[in-house]
Each structure stands twice: as structure tokens, then as C-alpha cells.
N, C-alpha and C positions, 0 to 999 in steps of 0.2 A: 251500260259500259260496251265498248266494242271489244270483243272478245275472239280469239283465235285458238282457243283450245279444241282439242280433239274430242269428238262424240262418238261413244258407243250406245246403241240401242239394244238392250237385252230382252229378248220376247221368250216367254215360256208359254208352251203349249201343250195341251193334252185332248185330243180330240175335239178341236174347235173346227174341223174342215169347211162348215158351211159360212164362217166367217172369218177365215184366216187371210184370204186374198185381200178382203179389204183393208185388215189389220196391216199387212206388209206393204200393199201399195201406199197406203197412208204415210208411211216412213219414207219410201222411196220418192214420193212426190213433194217432200218438203221444201219451202223456199230457203232453208239451210240445209244442205244435205249433211245426212250422218257419214262419219268417217268409217263406220262398220256396223252392220246389224247381224247381231249373233242370236240364233234361234236354238232354243233348247226343246226338243220333241221327247216328251216323256213315254215314249213306247206307244203312240197313239194307234188304235185299232179301225179308225175310220180312213178316209181319204187324205189326210194331213201329209202323211210322208210323201205321197205321189206329188201333191201340190207344192210341198217346199223343195223338193229336189228340182222341179220345174224352173225355180229360180236361179238355179245355178250358182255363177260366182258372185251375183248380186247380194247373197247372204251368205253367212258361215253358219252351216247347219251341224248341230250335235244331235246324233240319234242315240236318244238313251233307251234304256230298257225299264218297261215299267216294274215297280217293286208293290205287290199288293200288301206287304207289311208295313209300309209308310202310308200315314194319313195323306189326305189331300194336301193339307198346308205342308207337311213335311216334304212331300213330293216336290210342291212348288219351289220350296227352299232350298232343295237338292238341286233343282235344274237351274235356280238363279246362281247359285254357288258354283255350278259347272260351267255355265256362261260368262259369269265375272272372271274365271280363273283364265280363260283364253281371251279375254277382251284386253284392250290396250287404251281406251280413250281415257282423258282427263276427267271428263263428266258423263256419268253413267245415267241414261233413260230407261226407264222400267216400261214394259207393256206387256198386257196379257194379251193372249192370242185370239182373243174374242172381242178386244177394244180396238179403237183406232184414234189416231191422231188427227187434229186441224192441220191444214196445210202450212201454217206459221208457227207451229208448236216450238220447234226447235229454235227457229231464228228468236223468238220472245224469250224463250228462257235464257238463251245465250245472254240477253241484253242485261240481266240482273246479277251474273256472277261477278263476284270481286274475291280477293285473297281470302276473306275472312268468312265466306259463305260456304256452307258445305250441303246445303239442301234447297231445292226450288220447288214449288207446287203450285197448282192453279185449278180452279174448279172444272167441274166435268158436267157434261150432259148425259143424263141418265137416258137411256133408249131400251125399247122392247127388243126381244130376239130378232123381230122382224127389222129393227132398224128405225122405227117410229119413235120420236121423241116423247118421253114422259115429262120431264120437267129439267131445268137447269138446277144444278145442286150447289150453287154458290151458296156459302154459309158465311156469314158476318163474323162468327166466333172462331173461323179458322184463318181468319186475315188479321194478322197481330203484326205489330212493330217490332216487338221485343219478345220473342217465344220463351226464350230461357227466363226472363224476368216474370212472364205470367205463368210459366210452369211452376215457380215456387211460390208467386203471389197467391194463385188460387189452388195449389196443390192438386193441380190437373194436367192432363196430357192429352185431353180430347180436342186436340186442333189440327188434324190432320186429314187430307183426302185419300181415297184409295190408290191401290198399287201403280195403275197406269198414269196418275197425275205427277206422280214423284220423280225426281233427278237428283243425283248426289254426287258430291265429289269422290274421286277414286280413291284417296287417303282416307276418307271417312269409312268407305266400304271397307277398305282393308283391316280397319280396326273392328268391325261387326261381324264379318263372314270370316269362317263359316258359323252358322247359327249352332248353339248349344240346346239341344233338345232334351236335355236331361230334367230341365225344368221348364214349367210354362209350355208344354208341348202344344196347347191348343191356342194359343197366341198367333194371330196371322202375320204373315210376312211382313206385308207393309206396315203393321203396327210395330214389329220388331226393328225395323230401321227408322221409323219417323220419331218416334216417341221419346227417344235419347239423342237425337241429332242435336238439339240446342245446347247440350253439355259440350260438345265438340266444336261449335261455331254458330254462325249466324243462319237462320232459316228466313227465306224470302217467299211470299205468297203474290203472284200476280193475280189480277182480277178478271182476266178474260177468262172464257170457257174455252180450253185448249185441247180436249180430249173427250171421246165418247165412251160410255162406261155401260156395257150391255147387261140388263137384268135378266138373269136367266134363272129357271127354276132350281138348277142343280147347282147354282152358285155356291162356294164354300161359306162366303160372308153370310149367305142368307138361310143357312141350315143349322140345326142343332141348337147347340148352346152358344153358337157364335150371333145369334138372333136375340140373345138376352142380355139386356143393357147393363143390368148389375154385375152379371158374371164377366162382361167384357171390361167395364171399368176395373173390377178386381184384378183381372189377368194384367192389364195394362200397367197398373200401380204396380204390382208384385214385380213385374219384370223390370221397369224403370228403377225401383229400388235396389233389385239385384244387380243391374248394370251400373248404376250409380255407386254402389259401394265397390264394385269390382274396380271401378276406374276412378276412385278417390272423391266422388262427389257425395253431397249430403242428400239424405233420403226425403221423400215427400211424406206429409202426415195425412193419411187417407181421411181422417175423421174431421179435417178441415176443409175437405173438399165438398162444395154445396151440390154438385152433380150427384155424388155418391149419396149424400143424404137424402137427397129428393128420390132417388131410386129406391134407396132402401125404405122409406116411407111408404112409396106406392106397392112395394113387395109385401111388407108386413100389415101396413094399415090402409088397403085397398079402399074400404068404404069411406073412411075418412078423407082421404086425399081426393076421392071423386064427389063428395058432397059439395053442393053449391054453397058458396059464401053467402052468408045472412049477417047483415048488419044488426049489432045489438043496439036498439035505441038508448040515447043518453038518458039517465035518471034527472028527474026534475028537482 
């Protein structure tokens, strides 16, 4: 679909100076230009601010103040909310300060928006800190024709790519932001936005790889409880059911989620799950 909607790219940054220029230049060199690029810097202590200021009027820079009482997830969420508050675009594209877009990212996303679509996503290329490609993270399970139907059919919400792969309708973002961290404080920002999106409209996934996702040792999603699949499943389900109840939708039944049952079996019966399958001979 040809679309002439306005586009805002929201970049959140904290101490990503070595990769920040590649990030911003990838937005500035798009085949379909963004109408505005808003960068929230969370009080970086490296060279990020000097670099960001050098872009002048090409970006809208919000110089935040780092708050050590906030977790990294809360800091990212706060920065996103601040950037969104000053944005004006109808389509909101997200980007972490150490990731970057392919040149036709915005153009190809714009092709699939329609009045009933609230979210668009696409696979990412996983890269090392140096920029070397690790692998493409195309995931067939995330490419679905009807996300809302499959959410309730499978009682699952694990269908979405990370932050820099996501774009949302402005009206949907207004329903979700600001985040409430009184519950589910460890749930990542991208999950908070994506898992409930099908309740409010259609989600579309492109098949092309349109963003690079930098795998860093200090990445939030790779540290602590964020790397525990069972804990992640529990967090996502609890958040979905909380938001579903809040907005008048029916909850999911965790005990009918095969992913959860497999993860639980691996946790509590690791020897049994890792044992080789042995075929029992039929009786004579």
C-alpha cells in the first residue's frame, strides 16, 4: 500500500558512542526519509553527547540525566516515553543506539501499513560488536498471518523480534505509554509494546532482514534473569493477562502453552528431557 504518513524514528542511547554514528547515519540515508529523528540520551558518560550535538538540526536531541535508581530496562522505557512525548509522526519506528537500519527499512515498512495495522516488524541480522555478521535471525514462528488468532489458539505471545525491528501506530503507542512499572518490572520494553499489540489491531511481519542487532556482552537482554527462557515466558504471560484484563480482553491460559510446558520440563526434569529417544520393540 502506498502511504504518505509521517514517520518518527525514536533512538534511545546510553554510552553507545562507538556505534552511534553508524546508527544515526543509517536513518539519515534511508530511501524514504524520516520526518523526524528524536534521540534521547540517558546522561551518557562517553563521547555520545559530543557526537550527537555534531548532528545539529538533523536530529532532535533530548539530553537526559542518568538515574542510578532505575534499572536499565526502566531507563530505556523512560527515554522512549520522553522521545515519544515530543514526537509528531503517525508511524513510530524504534532504534537502539548501537543498532542500525538497512537503507530501505522505512520504505518497505511503509508499504504494508493500512488503517487496521498497529505494528510492523521484520527479521534482523545479528552482528558482533565489531559489526561482523553472526547470523540472520529470521524466525518462522514469528511470521504469522493472524497474530491475535494464534495468540489465543496457542496461548502464547512469543512471536516478536527485538526493539529495533519494531514500528507502531501512534494511536497504539498512546494507549500503552507511559509504562507502569509497579508490576512486571523486569519485562523488557520491546515485549511490553509487542505482546499486546494484536489486541488493538493487526500485526504485519516482513520477511526481509531490515535491521542489524548488535550482540554485546552488556546487553540487557543477555544478562541475568533476562536470559532465562522460563522466567521470560512467565513475565510475558503475566503482563499480557494484566493488560488484557485492564482493556477488557480475555486472558491466556498458561497451562495450555506448549512452550511453557517444555521449558518447565527442562527445568525440573533435565535428565529426562536430555535422554536419547529409545524405541521400545513391539511385543510378539
